[in-house]
N, C-alpha and C positions, 0 to 999 in steps of 0.2 A: 309168513303171510300166504294163503293159499294163491295158486297159480291163477285162478278165476278172478279173484280180488285184484291182483296185479295187472292182469290184462284190462280189466274194468277202468282201474286208474290210468293206465297208458292210453286207453281210448278217450277218457275224458280230458286228459291233457292236450291230446291232439286236437280235440275240438275246441278247446280255449285257445290253442296257438292259431288254428284256423280262423277263428272269429275275431281275434286281435288282428291278424294279417288282413283280414277282410276290412275291418273298420280303419286301419292305417291306410289301405290302398284307396278308400273312399275318400279320406282326408287329403290325401296327395293328389287324386284326380281333380277335387274341388279346388285346392291350391293352385294347381298348373292351369285349370280353367280361368280362374280369377286373374292370374298373371297374365295370361293370354289375351283377356279382354281389355286389361288396363295397360297393355304394352302401347307405345306411341306408334302412330301409324306414319308410313311413309307419303311422300307427296304424291306418288302414283296412286297409292290406295286412296287418298283423299280426293284426287281428282275423279276417280270412279264413283264416289259417293255423289258427286254433284250432278 
């Protein structure tokens, strides 16, 4: 396999990993945001809402 083809393959592989990492990060951020909004509120937090 020529060197330029190997380099091209490695670049594509890195792009796939970066894309997968970004998607995983977005899912994690969304899950954390949902968990934060669904978290029970303390009495102090509820009193501030009134």
